[in-house]
VEXBASE-374832 format. One record per atom (N, C-alpha, C): residue in one letter; y, z, x. Coordinates in steps of 0.1 Angstrom, whole numbers, plus 5000, padded with zeros to 4 digits. Example, Ala and Ser with C-alpha at 12.3 -4.5 7.8 and 13.67 -1.06 7.14 Angstrom:
<atoms>
[atom 'A' [4943 5078 5132]];
[atom 'A' [4955 5078 5123]];
[atom 'A' [4967 5078 5132]];
[atom 'S' [4978 5071 5128]];
[atom 'S' [4989 5071 5137]];
[atom 'S' [5000 5079 5129]];
</atoms>
This chain:
<atoms>
[atom 'M' [5123 4808 5060]];
[atom 'M' [5115 4818 5052]];
[atom 'M' [5100 4815 5053]];
[atom 'T' [5092 4825 5054]];
[atom 'T' [5078 4824 5055]];
[atom 'T' [5073 4818 5042]];
[atom 'P' [5062 4811 5042]];
[atom 'P' [5056 4805 5029]];
[atom 'P' [5053 4816 5019]];
[atom 'P' [5053 4813 5006]];
[atom 'P' [5048 4822 4996]];
[atom 'P' [5033 4824 4997]];
[atom 'V' [5028 4836 4993]];
[atom 'V' [5014 4839 4994]];
[atom 'V' [5009 4840 4980]];
[atom 'F' [4997 4833 4978]];
[atom 'F' [4989 4834 4965]];
[atom 'F' [4975 4839 4969]];
[atom 'L' [4969 4846 4960]];
[atom 'L' [4956 4852 4962]];
[atom 'L' [4945 4844 4956]];
[atom 'V' [4934 4843 4964]];
[atom 'V' [4922 4836 4960]];
[atom 'V' [4910 4844 4965]];
[atom 'D' [4898 4840 4960]];
[atom 'D' [4886 4846 4964]];
[atom 'D' [4883 4842 4979]];
[atom 'T' [4876 4850 4986]];
[atom 'T' [4873 4847 5000]];
[atom 'T' [4865 4834 5001]];
[atom 'A' [4855 4832 4992]];
[atom 'A' [4847 4820 4993]];
[atom 'A' [4855 4808 4991]];
[atom 'D' [4866 4808 4983]];
[atom 'D' [4874 4796 4981]];
[atom 'D' [4881 4791 4994]];
[atom 'L' [4883 4801 5003]];
[atom 'L' [4891 4798 5015]];
[atom 'L' [4882 4789 5025]];
[atom 'A' [4869 4788 5023]];
[atom 'A' [4861 4780 5032]];
[atom 'A' [4863 4765 5030]];
[atom 'A' [4868 4761 5019]];
[atom 'A' [4870 4747 5016]];
[atom 'A' [4882 4741 5023]];
[atom 'D' [4881 4728 5026]];
[atom 'D' [4893 4721 5032]];
[atom 'D' [4904 4718 5022]];
[atom 'T' [4900 4716 5010]];
[atom 'T' [4909 4714 4999]];
[atom 'T' [4907 4724 4988]];
[atom 'I' [4917 4731 4984]];
[atom 'I' [4916 4742 4975]];
[atom 'I' [4925 4740 4963]];
[atom 'T' [4919 4741 4951]];
[atom 'T' [4927 4740 4939]];
[atom 'T' [4930 4755 4934]];
[atom 'L' [4943 4758 4934]];
[atom 'L' [4947 4771 4929]];
[atom 'L' [4950 4770 4914]];
[atom 'A' [4941 4776 4907]];
[atom 'A' [4942 4776 4892]];
[atom 'A' [4943 4790 4887]];
[atom 'G' [4941 4791 4874]];
[atom 'G' [4942 4805 4867]];
[atom 'G' [4956 4810 4868]];
[atom 'P' [4957 4824 4867]];
[atom 'P' [4971 4830 4867]];
[atom 'P' [4978 4827 4880]];
[atom 'E' [4972 4827 4891]];
[atom 'E' [4979 4824 4904]];
[atom 'E' [4984 4809 4904]];
[atom 'G' [4975 4800 4899]];
[atom 'G' [4980 4786 4898]];
[atom 'G' [4991 4784 4889]];
[atom 'H' [4991 4791 4877]];
[atom 'H' [5002 4790 4868]];
[atom 'H' [5015 4795 4874]];
[atom 'H' [5013 4807 4881]];
[atom 'H' [5025 4812 4887]];
[atom 'H' [5031 4803 4898]];
[atom 'A' [5022 4797 4906]];
[atom 'A' [5027 4787 4916]];
[atom 'A' [5034 4775 4910]];
[atom 'A' [5027 4769 4900]];
[atom 'A' [5032 4756 4894]];
[atom 'A' [5044 4758 4885]];
[atom 'A' [5042 4768 4875]];
[atom 'A' [5052 4769 4864]];
[atom 'A' [5063 4779 4867]];
[atom 'V' [5060 4790 4875]];
[atom 'V' [5070 4800 4877]];
[atom 'V' [5078 4797 4890]];
[atom 'R' [5070 4795 4901]];
[atom 'R' [5076 4793 4914]];
[atom 'R' [5080 4778 4916]];
[atom 'R' [5075 4769 4907]];
[atom 'R' [5077 4755 4908]];
[atom 'R' [5075 4749 4921]];
[atom 'I' [5063 4752 4927]];
[atom 'I' [5059 4747 4939]];
[atom 'I' [5056 4732 4938]];
[atom 'R' [5061 4724 4947]];
[atom 'R' [5059 4709 4946]];
[atom 'R' [5051 4704 4958]];
[atom 'A' [5046 4692 4956]];
[atom 'A' [5039 4685 4967]];
[atom 'A' [5047 4684 4980]];
[atom 'G' [5041 4687 4991]];
[atom 'G' [5048 4686 5004]];
[atom 'G' [5052 4700 5009]];
[atom 'E' [5052 4710 5000]];
[atom 'E' [5056 4723 5004]];
[atom 'E' [5044 4730 5011]];
[atom 'T' [5048 4741 5018]];
[atom 'T' [5038 4749 5025]];
[atom 'T' [5035 4762 5018]];
[atom 'V' [5023 4766 5016]];
[atom 'V' [5020 4779 5010]];
[atom 'V' [5009 4785 5018]];
[atom 'D' [5007 4798 5017]];
[atom 'D' [4996 4806 5023]];
[atom 'D' [4987 4811 5011]];
[atom 'L' [4974 4808 5013]];
[atom 'L' [4964 4813 5004]];
[atom 'L' [4957 4824 5011]];
[atom 'A' [4956 4836 5005]];
[atom 'A' [4949 4848 5011]];
[atom 'A' [4940 4854 5002]];
[atom 'D' [4930 4862 5008]];
[atom 'D' [4920 4869 5000]];
[atom 'D' [4923 4883 4998]];
[atom 'G' [4934 4888 5004]];
[atom 'G' [4938 4902 5002]];
[atom 'G' [4930 4911 5012]];
[atom 'L' [4921 4905 5020]];
[atom 'L' [4913 4913 5029]];
[atom 'L' [4916 4909 5044]];
[atom 'G' [4926 4901 5045]];
[atom 'G' [4931 4897 5059]];
[atom 'G' [4930 4882 5062]];
[atom 'L' [4922 4875 5055]];
[atom 'L' [4920 4861 5057]];
[atom 'L' [4931 4853 5051]];
[atom 'R' [4938 4844 5059]];
[atom 'R' [4949 4837 5054]];
[atom 'R' [4947 4822 5057]];
[atom 'A' [4950 4813 5048]];
[atom 'A' [4949 4799 5050]];
[atom 'A' [4963 4793 5049]];
[atom 'R' [4969 4787 5059]];
[atom 'R' [4981 4780 5058]];
[atom 'R' [4978 4766 5053]];
[atom 'C' [4985 4762 5042]];
[atom 'C' [4982 4750 5035]];
[atom 'C' [4994 4741 5032]];
[atom 'T' [4992 4729 5030]];
[atom 'T' [5003 4720 5025]];
[atom 'T' [4998 4716 5011]];
[atom 'V' [5008 4715 5002]];
[atom 'V' [5005 4712 4988]];
[atom 'V' [5004 4697 4986]];
[atom 'V' [4993 4691 4981]];
[atom 'V' [4991 4677 4980]];
[atom 'V' [4993 4672 4966]];
[atom 'D' [4992 4681 4956]];
[atom 'D' [4993 4676 4942]];
[atom 'D' [4996 4689 4934]];
[atom 'T' [5003 4686 4922]];
[atom 'T' [5006 4697 4913]];
[atom 'T' [5004 4693 4899]];
[atom 'A' [5002 4702 4890]];
[atom 'A' [5002 4700 4876]];
[atom 'A' [5009 4712 4869]];
[atom 'K' [5009 4712 4856]];
[atom 'K' [5016 4723 4849]];
[atom 'K' [5010 4737 4851]];
[atom 'D' [4997 4737 4855]];
[atom 'D' [4990 4750 4856]];
[atom 'D' [4982 4752 4868]];
[atom 'H' [4984 4743 4878]];
[atom 'H' [4976 4745 4891]];
[atom 'H' [4983 4736 4902]];
[atom 'I' [4979 4740 4914]];
[atom 'I' [4983 4731 4925]];
[atom 'I' [4971 4729 4934]];
[atom 'V' [4971 4718 4941]];
[atom 'V' [4960 4714 4950]];
[atom 'V' [4966 4715 4965]];
[atom 'C' [4958 4722 4973]];
[atom 'C' [4963 4726 4986]];
[atom 'C' [4953 4720 4997]];
[atom 'R' [4958 4715 5008]];
[atom 'R' [4950 4711 5019]];
[atom 'R' [4952 4721 5030]];
[atom 'V' [4941 4726 5035]];
[atom 'V' [4942 4737 5045]];
[atom 'V' [4945 4731 5059]];
[atom 'L' [4955 4737 5065]];
[atom 'L' [4960 4733 5078]];
[atom 'L' [4953 4741 5089]];
[atom 'E' [4953 4754 5087]];
[atom 'E' [4947 4764 5096]];
[atom 'E' [4943 4777 5089]];
[atom 'R' [4934 4784 5095]];
[atom 'R' [4930 4797 5089]];
[atom 'R' [4932 4807 5100]];
[atom 'V' [4937 4819 5095]];
[atom 'V' [4939 4830 5105]];
[atom 'V' [4934 4843 5098]];
[atom 'D' [4927 4851 5106]];
[atom 'D' [4923 4864 5101]];
[atom 'D' [4932 4874 5106]];
[atom 'D' [4941 4880 5098]];
[atom 'D' [4950 4890 5102]];
[atom 'D' [4943 4903 5105]];
[atom 'P' [4943 4908 5117]];
[atom 'P' [4936 4920 5120]];
[atom 'P' [4942 4932 5113]];
[atom 'A' [4933 4942 5110]];
[atom 'A' [4938 4954 5104]];
[atom 'A' [4947 4962 5113]];
[atom 'P' [4959 4965 5109]];
[atom 'P' [4968 4972 5118]];
[atom 'P' [4963 4986 5122]];
[atom 'R' [4967 4990 5134]];
[atom 'R' [4963 5004 5138]];
[atom 'R' [4975 5011 5143]];
[atom 'P' [4976 5024 5141]];
[atom 'P' [4966 5032 5133]];
[atom 'P' [4966 5030 5118]];
[atom 'R' [4956 5033 5112]];
[atom 'R' [4955 5032 5097]];
[atom 'R' [4965 5042 5091]];
[atom 'L' [4973 5038 5082]];
[atom 'L' [4983 5047 5075]];
[atom 'L' [4979 5049 5061]];
[atom 'T' [4976 5061 5057]];
[atom 'T' [4972 5065 5044]];
[atom 'T' [4982 5074 5038]];
[atom 'V' [4987 5072 5026]];
[atom 'V' [4996 5080 5019]];
[atom 'V' [4990 5086 5007]];
[atom 'V' [4989 5099 5006]];
[atom 'V' [4985 5106 4994]];
[atom 'V' [4998 5108 4985]];
[atom 'Q' [4999 5102 4974]];
[atom 'Q' [5011 5102 4966]];
[atom 'Q' [5008 5110 4953]];
[atom 'A' [5016 5121 4952]];
[atom 'A' [5015 5129 4940]];
[atom 'A' [5020 5120 4928]];
[atom 'L' [5013 5122 4916]];
[atom 'L' [5017 5115 4904]];
[atom 'L' [5032 5119 4901]];
[atom 'A' [5039 5108 4897]];
[atom 'A' [5054 5110 4894]];
[atom 'A' [5056 5106 4880]];
[atom 'K' [5067 5112 4874]];
[atom 'K' [5070 5109 4860]];
[atom 'K' [5075 5095 4858]];
[atom 'G' [5074 5090 4846]];
[atom 'G' [5079 5077 4843]];
[atom 'G' [5072 5066 4851]];
[atom 'D' [5081 5056 4855]];
[atom 'D' [5076 5045 4863]];
[atom 'D' [5078 5048 4878]];
[atom 'R' [5081 5060 4882]];
[atom 'R' [5084 5063 4896]];
[atom 'R' [5071 5062 4905]];
[atom 'G' [5060 5064 4899]];
[atom 'G' [5047 5062 4906]];
[atom 'G' [5046 5048 4911]];
[atom 'E' [5048 5038 4901]];
[atom 'E' [5047 5024 4905]];
[atom 'E' [5058 5020 4915]];
[atom 'T' [5070 5026 4913]];
[atom 'T' [5080 5023 4923]];
[atom 'T' [5076 5028 4937]];
[atom 'A' [5070 5039 4938]];
[atom 'A' [5065 5044 4951]];
[atom 'A' [5054 5034 4957]];
[atom 'V' [5045 5030 4948]];
[atom 'V' [5035 5021 4953]];
[atom 'V' [5041 5007 4957]];
[atom 'E' [5050 5002 4950]];
[atom 'E' [5057 4990 4953]];
[atom 'E' [5064 4991 4967]];
[atom 'M' [5072 5001 4969]];
[atom 'M' [5079 5002 4981]];
[atom 'M' [5070 5005 4993]];
[atom 'M' [5060 5013 4991]];
[atom 'M' [5051 5016 5003]];
[atom 'M' [5043 5004 5006]];
[atom 'T' [5039 4996 4997]];
[atom 'T' [5032 4984 5000]];
[atom 'T' [5041 4974 5008]];
[atom 'E' [5053 4973 5004]];
[atom 'E' [5062 4964 5012]];
[atom 'E' [5064 4970 5026]];
[atom 'A' [5063 4983 5027]];
[atom 'A' [5065 4989 5040]];
[atom 'A' [5053 4989 5049]];
[atom 'G' [5042 4984 5044]];
[atom 'G' [5030 4983 5052]];
[atom 'G' [5019 4993 5051]];
[atom 'V' [5019 5001 5040]];
[atom 'V' [5009 5012 5039]];
[atom 'V' [4995 5005 5038]];
[atom 'D' [4985 5012 5043]];
[atom 'D' [4971 5006 5043]];
[atom 'D' [4963 5012 5031]];
[atom 'V' [4965 5025 5028]];
[atom 'V' [4957 5031 5017]];
[atom 'V' [4967 5040 5009]];
[atom 'I' [4966 5039 4996]];
[atom 'I' [4974 5048 4987]];
[atom 'I' [4964 5056 4979]];
[atom 'V' [4966 5069 4979]];
[atom 'V' [4957 5078 4972]];
[atom 'V' [4965 5086 4961]];
[atom 'P' [4963 5082 4948]];
[atom 'P' [4970 5089 4938]];
[atom 'P' [4964 5103 4937]];
[atom 'W' [4973 5113 4935]];
[atom 'W' [4969 5127 4936]];
[atom 'W' [4975 5135 4924]];
[atom 'T' [4967 5142 4917]];
[atom 'T' [4972 5151 4907]];
[atom 'T' [4975 5165 4913]];
[atom 'A' [4987 5168 4916]];
[atom 'A' [4991 5180 4922]];
[atom 'A' [4993 5191 4911]];
[atom 'E' [4992 5203 4914]];
[atom 'E' [4994 5214 4904]];
[atom 'E' [5007 5213 4897]];
[atom 'R' [5017 5209 4903]];
[atom 'R' [5031 5209 4897]];
[atom 'R' [5035 5194 4893]];
[atom 'S' [5025 5185 4893]];
[atom 'S' [5028 5172 4888]];
[atom 'S' [5032 5172 4873]];
[atom 'I' [5043 5166 4870]];
[atom 'I' [5047 5166 4855]];
[atom 'I' [5038 5156 4848]];
[atom 'T' [5035 5145 4854]];
[atom 'T' [5026 5135 4848]];
[atom 'T' [5011 5139 4851]];
[atom 'R' [5003 5136 4841]];
[atom 'R' [4989 5139 4842]];
[atom 'R' [4981 5126 4837]];
[atom 'W' [4971 5122 4845]];
[atom 'W' [4963 5111 4840]];
[atom 'W' [4950 5118 4834]];
[atom 'K' [4948 5115 4821]];
[atom 'K' [4936 5121 4815]];
[atom 'K' [4930 5110 4806]];
[atom 'G' [4916 5111 4805]];
[atom 'G' [4909 5102 4796]];
[atom 'G' [4912 5087 4799]];
[atom 'D' [4915 5079 4788]];
[atom 'D' [4917 5065 4790]];
[atom 'D' [4930 5062 4798]];
[atom 'R' [4939 5072 4799]];
[atom 'R' [4951 5070 4806]];
[atom 'R' [4949 5068 4821]];
[atom 'T' [4938 5075 4826]];
[atom 'T' [4935 5074 4840]];
[atom 'T' [4932 5060 4845]];
[atom 'A' [4923 5053 4837]];
[atom 'A' [4920 5039 4841]];
[atom 'A' [4932 5030 4839]];
[atom 'K' [4940 5032 4829]];
[atom 'K' [4951 5023 4826]];
[atom 'K' [4962 5025 4837]];
[atom 'S' [4964 5037 4841]];
[atom 'S' [4975 5040 4851]];
[atom 'S' [4970 5036 4865]];
[atom 'L' [4957 5037 4868]];
[atom 'L' [4952 5033 4880]];
[atom 'L' [4953 5018 4881]];
[atom 'A' [4950 5011 4870]];
[atom 'A' [4951 4996 4870]];
[atom 'A' [4966 4992 4872]];
[atom 'K' [4975 4999 4867]];
[atom 'K' [4989 4996 4869]];
[atom 'K' [4993 4997 4884]];
[atom 'W' [4988 5008 4890]];
[atom 'W' [4991 5010 4904]];
[atom 'W' [4985 4999 4913]];
[atom 'R' [4973 4995 4909]];
[atom 'R' [4966 4984 4917]];
[atom 'R' [4973 4971 4915]];
[atom 'A' [4977 4968 4903]];
[atom 'A' [4984 4956 4900]];
[atom 'A' [4998 4956 4907]];
[atom 'T' [5004 4967 4908]];
[atom 'T' [5017 4968 4915]];
[atom 'T' [5015 4965 4929]];
[atom 'A' [5005 4971 4935]];
[atom 'A' [5002 4969 4949]];
[atom 'A' [4999 4954 4952]];
[atom 'R' [4992 4948 4943]];
[atom 'R' [4988 4934 4945]];
[atom 'R' [5001 4925 4945]];
[atom 'E' [5010 4927 4935]];
[atom 'E' [5022 4919 4934]];
[atom 'E' [5031 4922 4945]];
[atom 'A' [5033 4935 4949]];
[atom 'A' [5042 4938 4960]];
[atom 'A' [5036 4932 4973]];
[atom 'G' [5023 4932 4975]];
[atom 'G' [5017 4927 4987]];
[atom 'G' [5020 4912 4988]];
[atom 'K' [5019 4905 4977]];
[atom 'K' [5023 4890 4977]];
[atom 'K' [5038 4888 4981]];
[atom 'Q' [5046 4897 4975]];
[atom 'Q' [5061 4896 4978]];
[atom 'Q' [5063 4898 4992]];
[atom 'A' [5056 4907 4998]];
[atom 'A' [5058 4910 5013]];
[atom 'A' [5050 4901 5022]];
[atom 'R' [5044 4891 5016]];
[atom 'R' [5036 4880 5024]];
[atom 'R' [5025 4887 5031]];
[atom 'R' [5018 4897 5025]];
[atom 'R' [5007 4903 5032]];
[atom 'R' [4994 4896 5028]];
[atom 'A' [4986 4893 5039]];
[atom 'A' [4973 4888 5036]];
[atom 'A' [4962 4899 5034]];
[atom 'R' [4966 4911 5038]];
[atom 'R' [4957 4923 5037]];
[atom 'R' [4964 4933 5028]];
[atom 'L' [4959 4934 5016]];
[atom 'L' [4965 4943 5006]];
[atom 'L' [4961 4957 5008]];
[atom 'P' [4969 4967 5004]];
[atom 'P' [4965 4981 5005]];
[atom 'P' [4954 4984 4995]];
[atom 'E' [4946 4994 4999]];
[atom 'E' [4936 4999 4989]];
[atom 'E' [4943 5010 4981]];
[atom 'V' [4941 5010 4968]];
[atom 'V' [4945 5021 4960]];
[atom 'V' [4932 5028 4955]];
[atom 'T' [4930 5040 4959]];
[atom 'T' [4918 5047 4957]];
[atom 'T' [4917 5053 4943]];
[atom 'D' [4906 5058 4939]];
[atom 'D' [4905 5066 4927]];
[atom 'D' [4914 5078 4927]];
[atom 'L' [4917 5084 4916]];
[atom 'L' [4925 5096 4915]];
[atom 'L' [4918 5108 4923]];
[atom 'A' [4926 5115 4931]];
[atom 'A' [4921 5126 4939]];
[atom 'A' [4926 5139 4934]];
[atom 'D' [4918 5150 4938]];
[atom 'D' [4923 5163 4935]];
[atom 'D' [4925 5170 4949]];
[atom 'R' [4928 5183 4948]];
[atom 'R' [4932 5190 4960]];
[atom 'R' [4921 5190 4971]];
[atom 'T' [4909 5192 4966]];
[atom 'T' [4897 5192 4975]];
[atom 'T' [4896 5179 4983]];
[atom 'V' [4897 5168 4976]];
[atom 'V' [4896 5155 4982]];
[atom 'V' [4907 5153 4992]];
[atom 'V' [4919 5157 4988]];
[atom 'V' [4931 5155 4998]];
[atom 'V' [4929 5164 5010]];
[atom 'A' [4924 5176 5009]];
[atom 'A' [4921 5185 5020]];
[atom 'A' [4911 5178 5029]];
[atom 'D' [4901 5172 5023]];
[atom 'D' [4890 5165 5031]];
[atom 'D' [4896 5154 5039]];
[atom 'L' [4905 5146 5033]];
[atom 'L' [4911 5135 5040]];
[atom 'L' [4919 5140 5052]];
[atom 'L' [4927 5151 5050]];
[atom 'L' [4935 5157 5061]];
[atom 'L' [4926 5162 5072]];
[atom 'A' [4915 5168 5068]];
[atom 'A' [4906 5174 5078]];
[atom 'A' [4900 5163 5087]];
[atom 'T' [4897 5151 5082]];
[atom 'T' [4891 5141 5090]];
[atom 'T' [4900 5131 5096]];
[atom 'A' [4913 5133 5094]];
[atom 'A' [4923 5123 5100]];
[atom 'A' [4926 5126 5114]];
[atom 'D' [4930 5116 5122]];
[atom 'D' [4934 5118 5135]];
[atom 'D' [4947 5127 5135]];
[atom 'L' [4955 5125 5125]];
[atom 'L' [4967 5133 5123]];
[atom 'L' [4969 5134 5108]];
[atom 'G' [4969 5147 5103]];
[atom 'G' [4972 5150 5089]];
[atom 'G' [4986 5156 5088]];
[atom 'L' [4994 5150 5079]];
[atom 'L' [5008 5154 5078]];
[atom 'L' [5011 5157 5063]];
[atom 'V' [5019 5168 5061]];
[atom 'V' [5024 5172 5048]];
[atom 'V' [5039 5172 5049]];
[atom 'L' [5046 5164 5041]];
[atom 'L' [5060 5164 5041]];
[atom 'L' [5065 5176 5033]];
[atom 'H' [5074 5184 5041]];
[atom 'H' [5079 5196 5035]];
[atom 'H' [5093 5199 5040]];
[atom 'E' [5101 5203 5031]];
[atom 'E' [5115 5205 5035]];
[atom 'E' [5118 5218 5043]];
[atom 'D' [5108 5227 5044]];
[atom 'D' [5109 5239 5052]];
[atom 'D' [5102 5238 5065]];
[atom 'A' [5097 5226 5068]];
[atom 'A' [5089 5224 5081]];
[atom 'A' [5099 5226 5093]];
[atom 'D' [5093 5230 5104]];
[atom 'D' [5101 5232 5116]];
[atom 'D' [5101 5220 5125]];
[atom 'R' [5092 5211 5123]];
[atom 'R' [5092 5199 5132]];
[atom 'R' [5095 5186 5124]];
[atom 'R' [5103 5178 5130]];
[atom 'R' [5107 5165 5124]];
[atom 'R' [5096 5155 5126]];
[atom 'L' [5094 5147 5116]];
[atom 'L' [5084 5136 5117]];
[atom 'L' [5088 5127 5128]];
[atom 'S' [5100 5124 5130]];
[atom 'S' [5105 5115 5141]];
[atom 'S' [5102 5120 5155]];
[atom 'E' [5099 5132 5156]];
[atom 'E' [5097 5138 5170]];
[atom 'E' [5082 5140 5173]];
[atom 'M' [5073 5137 5163]];
[atom 'M' [5059 5140 5165]];
[atom 'M' [5052 5129 5173]];
[atom 'T' [5042 5133 5180]];
[atom 'T' [5033 5124 5187]];
[atom 'T' [5023 5119 5177]];
[atom 'V' [5023 5106 5175]];
[atom 'V' [5014 5099 5165]];
[atom 'V' [5003 5091 5172]];
[atom 'P' [4991 5092 5168]];
[atom 'P' [4980 5084 5174]];
[atom 'P' [4982 5069 5172]];
[atom 'T' [4979 5061 5182]];
[atom 'T' [4982 5047 5180]];
[atom 'T' [4969 5038 5181]];
[atom 'G' [4958 5044 5183]];
[atom 'G' [4946 5036 5185]];
[atom 'G' [4937 5036 5173]];
[atom 'D' [4924 5031 5175]];
[atom 'D' [4914 5031 5164]];
[atom 'D' [4911 5045 5161]];
[atom 'G' [4905 5047 5149]];
[atom 'G' [4901 5060 5144]];
[atom 'G' [4903 5061 5130]];
[atom 'T' [4904 5074 5125]];
[atom 'T' [4907 5076 5111]];
[atom 'T' [4921 5074 5107]];
[atom 'G' [4930 5075 5117]];
[atom 'G' [4944 5072 5115]];
[atom 'G' [4952 5084 5110]];
[atom 'V' [4963 5081 5103]];
[atom 'V' [4972 5091 5099]];
[atom 'V' [4971 5092 5084]];
[atom 'V' [4971 5105 5079]];
[atom 'V' [4971 5108 5064]];
[atom 'V' [4983 5116 5062]];
[atom 'L' [4992 5111 5053]];
[atom 'L' [5004 5117 5049]];
[atom 'L' [5004 5121 5035]];
[atom 'V' [5008 5133 5032]];
[atom 'V' [5008 5138 5018]];
[atom 'V' [5022 5140 5013]];
[atom 'V' [5025 5133 5002]];
[atom 'V' [5038 5134 4995]];
[atom 'V' [5036 5143 4982]];
[atom 'G' [5044 5153 4981]];
[atom 'G' [5042 5162 4970]];
[atom 'G' [5049 5158 4957]];
[atom 'P' [5048 5165 4946]];
[atom 'P' [5054 5161 4933]];
[atom 'P' [5068 5166 4932]];
[atom 'E' [5074 5163 4920]];
[atom 'E' [5088 5167 4918]];
[atom 'E' [5090 5182 4919]];
[atom 'G' [5080 5190 4915]];
[atom 'G' [5081 5204 4915]];
[atom 'G' [5077 5211 4928]];
[atom 'G' [5073 5203 4938]];
[atom 'G' [5069 5208 4951]];
[atom 'G' [5055 5213 4951]];
[atom 'F' [5050 5216 4963]];
[atom 'F' [5036 5221 4965]];
[atom 'F' [5035 5235 4960]];
[atom 'S' [5023 5238 4955]];
[atom 'S' [5019 5252 4952]];
[atom 'S' [5015 5259 4965]];
[atom 'D' [5015 5272 4965]];
[atom 'D' [5010 5280 4976]];
[atom 'D' [4995 5277 4979]];
[atom 'A' [4987 5275 4969]];
[atom 'A' [4973 5273 4970]];
[atom 'A' [4971 5259 4977]];
[atom 'E' [4979 5249 4974]];
[atom 'E' [4978 5236 4980]];
[atom 'E' [4982 5237 4995]];
[atom 'L' [4993 5243 4998]];
[atom 'L' [4997 5245 5012]];
[atom 'L' [4987 5252 5020]];
[atom 'D' [4981 5262 5014]];
[atom 'D' [4971 5270 5022]];
[atom 'D' [4959 5261 5024]];
[atom 'A' [4955 5253 5014]];
[atom 'A' [4943 5244 5016]];
[atom 'A' [4946 5234 5027]];
[atom 'F' [4958 5228 5027]];
[atom 'F' [4961 5218 5036]];
[atom 'F' [4963 5224 5050]];
[atom 'D' [4968 5236 5051]];
[atom 'D' [4969 5243 5064]];
[atom 'D' [4955 5245 5070]];
[atom 'R' [4946 5250 5062]];
[atom 'R' [4932 5252 5066]];
[atom 'R' [4925 5239 5071]];
[atom 'A' [4930 5228 5065]];
[atom 'A' [4924 5215 5069]];
[atom 'A' [4930 5209 5082]];
[atom 'G' [4939 5217 5087]];
[atom 'G' [4945 5213 5100]];
[atom 'G' [4958 5204 5099]];
[atom 'A' [4963 5203 5087]];
[atom 'A' [4975 5194 5085]];
[atom 'A' [4987 5201 5092]];
[atom 'V' [4997 5192 5096]];
[atom 'V' [5009 5196 5102]];
[atom 'V' [5020 5194 5092]];
[atom 'R' [5029 5204 5089]];
[atom 'R' [5040 5202 5080]];
[atom 'R' [5051 5194 5088]];
[atom 'A' [5057 5184 5081]];
[atom 'A' [5067 5176 5088]];
[atom 'A' [5079 5175 5080]];
[atom 'L' [5091 5174 5086]];
[atom 'L' [5104 5173 5080]];
[atom 'L' [5109 5159 5082]];
[atom 'L' [5114 5153 5071]];
[atom 'L' [5120 5139 5072]];
[atom 'L' [5134 5140 5077]];
[atom 'G' [5142 5149 5071]];
[atom 'G' [5156 5150 5075]];
[atom 'G' [5162 5161 5066]];
[atom 'P' [5176 5162 5067]];
[atom 'P' [5183 5173 5060]];
[atom 'P' [5183 5171 5045]];
[atom 'S' [5181 5159 5040]];
[atom 'S' [5182 5157 5025]];
[atom 'S' [5168 5158 5019]];
[atom 'V' [5167 5162 5007]];
[atom 'V' [5154 5162 4999]];
[atom 'V' [5153 5149 4991]];
[atom 'L' [5143 5141 4994]];
[atom 'L' [5141 5129 4987]];
[atom 'L' [5132 5130 4975]];
[atom 'R' [5133 5121 4966]];
[atom 'R' [5124 5121 4954]];
[atom 'R' [5110 5118 4959]];
[atom 'T' [5100 5122 4951]];
[atom 'T' [5087 5119 4955]];
[atom 'T' [5084 5104 4955]];
[atom 'S' [5092 5096 4948]];
[atom 'S' [5090 5081 4948]];
[atom 'S' [5096 5074 4960]];
[atom 'T' [5105 5081 4967]];
[atom 'T' [5111 5075 4979]];
[atom 'T' [5107 5082 4992]];
[atom 'A' [5101 5094 4991]];
[atom 'A' [5098 5101 5004]];
[atom 'A' [5087 5093 5012]];
[atom 'G' [5077 5088 5005]];
[atom 'G' [5066 5081 5011]];
[atom 'G' [5071 5069 5019]];
[atom 'V' [5080 5061 5013]];
[atom 'V' [5084 5049 5020]];
[atom 'V' [5093 5052 5032]];
[atom 'A' [5101 5063 5031]];
[atom 'A' [5109 5067 5042]];
[atom 'A' [5101 5072 5054]];
[atom 'A' [5090 5080 5050]];
[atom 'A' [5081 5085 5061]];
[atom 'A' [5074 5073 5067]];
[atom 'L' [5069 5063 5059]];
[atom 'L' [5062 5052 5065]];
[atom 'L' [5071 5044 5075]];
[atom 'A' [5084 5043 5072]];
[atom 'A' [5093 5036 5081]];
[atom 'A' [5093 5043 5095]];
[atom 'V' [5093 5057 5094]];
[atom 'V' [5093 5064 5107]];
[atom 'V' [5080 5062 5114]];
[atom 'L' [5069 5063 5107]];
[atom 'L' [5055 5062 5113]];
[atom 'L' [5053 5048 5118]];
[atom 'Q' [5058 5038 5112]];
[atom 'Q' [5057 5024 5116]];
[atom 'Q' [5064 5022 5130]];
[atom 'T' [5075 5028 5131]];
[atom 'T' [5082 5027 5144]];
[atom 'T' [5076 5035 5155]];
[atom 'R' [5072 5047 5151]];
[atom 'R' [5065 5056 5161]];
[atom 'R' [5052 5051 5166]];
[atom 'T' [5045 5043 5158]];
[atom 'T' [5032 5038 5163]];
[atom 'T' [5033 5024 5169]];
[atom 'G' [5045 5018 5168]];
[atom 'G' [5046 5005 5174]];
[atom 'G' [5042 4994 5164]];
[atom 'R' [5038 4997 5152]];
[atom 'R' [5034 4987 5142]];
[atom 'R' [5047 4979 5138]];
[atom 'W' [5058 4985 5139]];
[atom 'W' [5071 4977 5136]];
[atom 'W' [5078 4975 5150]];
</atoms>
């Protein structure tokens, strides 16, 4: 099994010996029960990873000696998923699974038919939950480069993202083309932007705006997936189509 990943500030990774303290240190020492002699990876979430051996432990921290440093390159093409807000905790479920599947950017989106709405103080709290979920899922997946969770977007922002993407995709059950059959860009550039709609589906105004932005409607398969699972299923297809997997 690959070593567990714990997150630290970039500046801390410059030292030859690193004390992992705070919440991450407590998690390593008290929850994961990491012991001296074990191997761990310390990462900054931006791609820099230090492979370390643990030389000392306490109840709330561990001390690590750096063996090597590796800068994980940003994968190409860049994969962005625009995720419509979902009811209950399904939004966090979508973020968790997409992070494990290797998404690079997650854009929360208030669709016209979204049942859930982020308003006022709820926006900041919900956004913080999505970002915390991405952080923890990234650690679970042993990622040194965590996905970005952007601010809440509206239809105009989503259309702009689609217009500037190398390939803009909208998952739709009435599409004529399967996602698995599409030619997907594999090099540098703005990458792929994929839009996942809400439980109630897209409105005509949204589809018109995305069509005008140059997006292509794509079909996953014969079954209709929940908004919380459609993104991760589509990511699996894109990962294999682009050679990232």
